[in-house]
C-alpha angles and dihedrals in degrees: 000000000000118000128187109233128183109237113241117257117256126231093261094054092049090053093052092050093052092049092052091050092051091049091051090051090051093050092049091049091049091051090053091049092049091049092050091048092049090050092050093048091049091050091049092050092047089049092051092049090049091050092050092049090047093053091046090052090050090055093054093042093051095048109095118217113253114251120213112209123188123198129204125189115236115254114263116242116245113253092213109024113209121211110241119206115245120245113271111273113247095018110146116233116245110252115247122241121266092251097050094076089059096050120106118234108238100165131075125214095241133105118249119228090233131054113220112198116223114225117243116233112226119227105261092202094061114109110252108218144088105231141005094265141033094263090084093059130223103247113152098180128271138236131078098233098261100072089252101114137267133182145214131207124185091342097314111118122196136174119227141100101236114060129181123193115202105192130183112236096171123137093261089067087076088072117116118273131211111275096023136299125057135295087252091056090052092048093049092048095050092042091054091046093051094047091045090055095054113118127236108271094043124110127205149161138189125231113198119198146184117138087338135025127240145160134215087272091063114103114262174163086126095035095172091063090057096040126113114274097199097260123124118350121342117248116257114267119209129218114234122206115241095241122146092248093052093045090052091051091051092049090055092049093045093051092052097042115119130210134252134204130267131018126251129164106190098074098050093043092048091050093050095046092048094060121118116250095026122243122264092205132028122188118189121190126185140152099204145047110262123237090231099047097131092043092052094045093048092052102037094093094054091044091049108046091155091057094233107183115242112211108208128203120194107204114215091321115117119174124038095356092054090045090055092050091048090052092054092049092049092047092055101033093251132136124263121214128180119206104207125167090346095307128112109227123186141159120022091345091067097054096084090058094059098075122095090227093054108155114216 
């Protein structure tokens, strides 16, 4: 009889089976260790997140809300109460406007502990002068509040320690002025007054111009012929201290200064804006429209990187000349003033004088 019998395992096969069983046990043990470690790490991370959230919540819980408290002083009792008549009985209240019901109430019926004065706006159309002619002068006081200087010229006050006067000395300035004399006489008188009023500690200079620009240092007697014509680099301009001796010397030079022909603005403005250190205040007076108006206006920004305001004064010249001076003031952030019939007019009151068809 034939029987099927499983052959007995040899020693090598028994060794392999034991080794596989041991390997399986090691893998199972490693899986358990890895699972336990993953669980521990997860618990630690969750614990850290919970701790961070807890501390954040403590910060918000411990921060008290800010309380805004307003105070109002109690109204003072009247020393002498005055009886006020009651409103007429039966008087009908005036209906409010349609928009008033939509307005938000932003004021409270309490008295503030401080009184804040509201500035009064002066009437810009009022003539700014003292008298009907130049003999009264145009001084508006000087000083900038800190004892450090300040100036005024034809009713235009400015603070500042370094002042430049750019003054038209063209032939048209010999025209007659209101109240007698010439425009040049009026300009010289006000220029000397303004310089004479400068405080110690100030510095200044005067740039005269017609078709060229010059100072008292320029060779004379025909200064305009030796002045700077705007080509190449401008000549250096010195600052002079406002001492009594220097002011007296300037007054003598101003009074004897002659006029030239033509009117240009670029050369005197370039000279003033090239000074070192730069001016704090620039006054510019003229009685005519310059031949290089567009050229000067187009280049004033590049000449004036510090945006120094140029205060312009149109002397007895309404119309196109005044319009040109107003344009220069607007371009630099300065103030425009028109001297007309001996009066200084500025602001809205000067606008009607800027048109070519101005009717006197």
